[in-house]
C-alpha positions in Angstrom: -15.9 48.5 -75.4 -16.5 50.2 -72.0 -20.1 49.6 -71.2 -22.7 49.5 -70.0 -23.6 46.0 -68.7 -26.6 44.3 -70.1 -26.7 46.8 -72.9 -25.8 44.4 -75.7 -22.0 44.6 -75.4 -21.6 40.8 -75.7 -23.7 40.7 -78.9 -21.7 43.6 -80.3 -18.4 42.0 -79.5 -19.4 38.8 -81.2 -20.1 40.9 -84.4 -16.8 42.7 -84.1 -14.9 39.4 -83.7 -16.2 38.4 -87.1 -14.4 41.3 -88.8 -10.9 40.4 -90.0 -9.6 43.9 -89.1 -10.8 43.8 -85.5 -9.4 41.9 -82.5 -11.2 41.4 -79.2 -9.5 39.7 -76.2 -10.4 36.4 -74.7 -11.7 36.8 -72.1 -13.9 39.5 -73.4 -13.8 41.2 -70.0 -10.3 41.2 -68.4 -11.3 44.2 -66.3 -7.7 45.5 -66.5 -8.5 49.3 -66.5 -10.9 49.1 -63.6 -9.0 46.8 -61.3 -5.3 47.3 -62.3 -4.6 49.4 -59.2 -6.7 47.4 -56.7 -7.0 43.9 -58.0 -10.3 42.0 -58.0 -11.3 40.7 -54.5 -15.1 40.6 -54.5 -17.2 38.6 -52.1 -20.6 37.9 -53.6 -21.8 34.4 -54.4 -19.7 33.1 -57.3 -17.3 36.0 -57.4 -14.3 34.0 -56.4 -14.5 31.8 -59.5 -15.9 34.3 -61.9 -14.9 38.0 -61.8 -12.0 37.5 -59.4 -10.6 34.6 -61.4 -11.0 36.1 -64.9 -9.7 39.6 -64.1 -6.3 40.4 -65.6 -4.8 43.1 -63.5 -1.1 42.8 -64.3 0.0 45.1 -67.1 2.3 42.6 -68.9 -0.4 39.8 -68.5 -3.0 42.1 -70.0 -0.8 43.1 -72.9 -0.1 39.4 -73.5 -3.8 38.9 -74.4 -3.0 40.7 -77.6 -1.0 39.5 -80.6 2.5 41.0 -80.9 2.5 41.1 -84.7 -0.7 41.7 -86.5 -2.5 43.6 -89.3 -5.6 44.6 -87.3 -6.8 48.2 -87.4 -8.4 48.0 -84.0 -7.6 45.8 -80.9 -9.5 46.0 -77.6 -11.5 44.4 -74.9 -15.1 44.5 -73.8 -15.0 45.2 -70.0 -18.2 47.0 -68.8 -16.4 47.7 -65.5 -14.4 50.4 -67.3 -17.5 52.6 -67.5 -18.8 51.8 -64.0 -15.5 52.4 -62.3 -14.6 55.3 -64.6 -12.8 57.2 -61.9 -10.2 54.5 -61.5 -10.3 53.2 -65.1 -10.0 56.4 -67.2 -6.6 57.4 -65.9 -5.4 53.8 -66.7 -6.9 54.1 -70.2 -5.1 57.3 -71.0 -1.9 56.0 -69.5 -2.1 52.9 -71.7 -3.0 54.7 -74.9 -4.1 58.3 -75.1 -5.5 57.6 -78.6 -7.8 54.9 -77.3 -11.3 54.8 -78.7 -14.1 54.2 -76.3 -17.4 52.4 -77.4 -20.3 52.9 -75.1 -23.7 51.1 -75.3 -26.6 52.5 -73.3 -30.0 51.1 -72.4 -33.1 52.5 -70.7 -32.0 52.4 -67.0 -34.8 50.5 -65.3 -34.9 47.9 -68.1 -31.1 47.5 -67.9 -31.3 47.0 -64.1 -34.0 44.4 -64.4 -32.0 42.6 -67.1 -29.0 42.4 -64.8 -31.2 41.0 -62.0 -32.6 38.4 -64.4 -29.1 37.5 -65.6 -27.9 36.8 -62.1 -31.1 34.8 -61.4 -30.5 32.9 -64.6 -27.0 32.0 -63.5 -28.3 30.6 -60.3 -26.5 33.3 -58.2 -29.3 35.7 -57.2 -31.2 34.1 -54.2 -34.0 36.7 -54.1 -37.0 36.1 -56.4 -38.4 39.6 -56.3 -36.6 42.3 -58.2 -37.5 45.2 -55.9 -36.6 43.1 -52.9 -33.1 42.6 -54.4 -32.8 46.3 -55.1 -33.5 47.0 -51.4 -30.5 44.9 -50.6 -28.2 46.8 -53.0 -26.4 49.1 -50.6 -25.9 46.3 -48.1 -24.4 44.2 -50.8 -22.1 46.9 -52.1 -20.8 47.6 -48.6 -20.1 43.8 -48.3 -17.9 43.9 -51.4 -20.3 42.3 -54.0 -19.1 43.2 -57.5 -20.7 45.6 -60.0 -23.2 43.3 -61.7 -25.0 43.1 -58.3 -25.3 46.9 -58.3 -28.6 46.8 -60.2 -29.7 50.4 -60.0 -26.3 52.0 -59.5 -25.0 50.7 -62.9 -27.9 52.4 -64.6 -26.6 56.0 -63.9 -24.7 57.1 -67.0 -24.2 60.9 -66.9 -21.1 61.1 -64.6 -19.3 58.4 -66.7 -20.1 60.0 -70.0 -19.1 63.4 -68.8 -15.8 62.0 -67.5 -15.1 60.2 -70.8 -15.7 63.4 -72.7 -13.2 65.1 -70.5 -10.6 62.3 -70.8 -10.5 61.8 -74.6 -11.3 64.0 -77.7 -14.8 63.8 -79.1 -13.7 61.7 -82.1 -12.5 59.0 -79.7 -15.8 58.5 -77.9 -18.7 56.7 -79.6 -22.1 56.4 -77.8 -24.5 53.8 -79.2 -27.8 52.4 -78.0 -29.2 49.0 -77.2 -32.4 50.0 -78.9 -30.6 50.5 -82.2 -28.8 47.2 -81.8 -32.1 45.4 -81.3 -33.9 47.2 -84.1 -31.1 46.9 -86.8 -28.1 44.8 -85.6 -26.2 44.9 -88.9 -26.5 48.6 -89.4 -25.5 49.4 -85.8 -22.6 46.9 -86.1 -21.4 48.7 -89.2 -21.6 52.1 -87.5 -19.4 50.8 -84.7 -16.9 49.2 -87.1 -16.8 52.4 -89.0 -16.1 54.3 -85.8 -13.2 51.9 -85.1 -11.8 52.5 -88.6 -12.6 49.1 -90.0 -13.7 48.6 -93.6 -17.4 47.9 -94.2 -18.5 44.4 -94.9 -21.1 45.3 -97.4 -24.7 44.0 -97.5 -24.1 40.6 -96.1 -26.7 40.1 -93.3 -25.6 38.4 -90.2 -27.5 36.4 -87.7 -28.0 38.5 -84.5 -26.1 36.6 -81.8 -28.2 36.2 -78.7 -25.6 35.8 -76.0 -25.7 36.1 -72.2 -29.4 35.5 -72.2 -31.2 36.7 -69.1 -34.4 35.4 -67.6 -35.9 33.5 -64.7 -35.3 29.7 -64.3 -38.4 27.7 -65.2 -38.3 25.7 -61.9 -36.8 25.9 -58.4 -35.1 22.6 -59.1 -33.5 24.1 -62.2 -32.5 27.2 -60.2 -30.8 25.0 -57.6 -29.0 23.1 -60.4 -27.7 26.3 -62.0 -26.5 27.5 -58.7 -24.6 24.3 -58.0 -23.1 24.3 -61.5 -22.0 27.9 -61.2 -20.4 27.3 -57.8 -18.3 24.4 -59.0 -15.2 25.6 -61.0 -14.3 22.0 -61.9 -17.8 21.4 -63.3 -17.8 24.7 -65.2 -14.5 23.9 -66.7 -15.6 20.5 -67.8 -18.8 21.8 -69.4 -16.8 24.5 -71.3 -14.4 21.8 -72.6 -17.1 19.5 -73.8 -19.5 22.1 -75.4 -19.4 25.2 -77.6 -20.3 28.7 -76.5 -23.2 28.8 -78.9 -24.5 25.4 -77.6 -24.5 26.7 -74.1 -26.4 29.8 -75.2 -29.1 27.6 -76.8 -29.4 25.7 -73.6 -29.8 28.9 -71.6 -32.6 30.0 -74.0 -34.4 26.7 -73.4 -34.2 26.7 -69.6 -34.8 30.3 -68.9 -38.1 32.1 -69.1 -37.9 35.7 -70.4 -40.1 37.9 -68.2 -41.3 41.4 -69.1 -40.3 44.5 -67.1 -42.6 44.6 -64.1 -44.8 47.8 -64.0 -44.2 48.2 -60.3 -40.4 48.4 -61.0 -40.9 51.2 -63.6 -43.1 53.1 -61.1 -40.7 52.6 -58.2 -37.4 53.2 -59.9 -38.1 55.4 -62.9 -38.3 58.7 -61.0 -34.8 58.2 -59.5 -33.2 58.5 -63.0 -35.0 61.6 -64.2 -32.1 64.0 -63.4 -29.4 61.7 -64.6 -31.2 61.3 -68.0 -31.7 65.0 -68.3 -27.9 65.5 -67.8 -27.2 62.6 -70.2 -29.4 64.1 -72.9 -27.5 67.4 -72.8 -24.2 65.4 -73.1 -25.4 63.3 -76.1 -26.7 65.3 -78.9 -28.4 64.0 -82.1 -30.7 61.1 -82.6 -31.4 59.1 -79.4 -34.1 56.6 -78.3 -37.4 57.9 -76.9 -36.5 57.2 -73.3 -33.7 59.7 -73.6 -35.1 62.2 -76.1 -38.0 62.9 -73.7 -35.6 63.5 -70.8 -35.2 67.3 -71.3 
């Protein structure tokens, strides 16, 4: 599962984990392919005890995340960094396994960027309240070594990565899916991905759509400060994880975060910059696509 970020990859991974024939690593995002050659040494608020800590960049340590003996038909991870850092990651993918299948999820680019901003705000990490103000800081933050989730607009360019993947692996090993379809019909999209991976269908059993990694704005400044303090304390984070379940923590996030709609000024300001990238992407991805992409040509 190679990307993109805030496009529904976590929800899709949760659905894949439920299938007896599919194995997904824990952590979901070891970032091996992107950072194997360089390591993870990012400098943004929270990076030292999040992405830097969770990244698995040693080959043997990465392989140890998988069972040695198994009956799975598909095993993999869900690192969205693989797509964003495709220039570094794809040679590592092919070196690891030239038969690797790549699952991509895409979302309307401005909506994806805003969701990433809300996610970082919701975790108490993003200090700037205004989305476009945060966007204006993006190049400065990248130069300072802040990791990919802070690259709000840059992560919404897709064409170069898709083109590189098409060159790296045969067409039957690359599956491109859309956040829109996952939201509209989770079970059907999940079955399509499972089928792409070679897993048997589960039939007509409907599943509850897992709302994970909720994004949104904190409902109060006090709450925002509390989230920032909790995120900044590895000991507190570890204690909370030991004492609670993942689904419980997601329910708490849904309670304390306010889900805001995409600001009109963001669409007006940022939409034009993606026109050419979407035109290229549409030519690369034939067939049925969401309206934001079908209208690109």
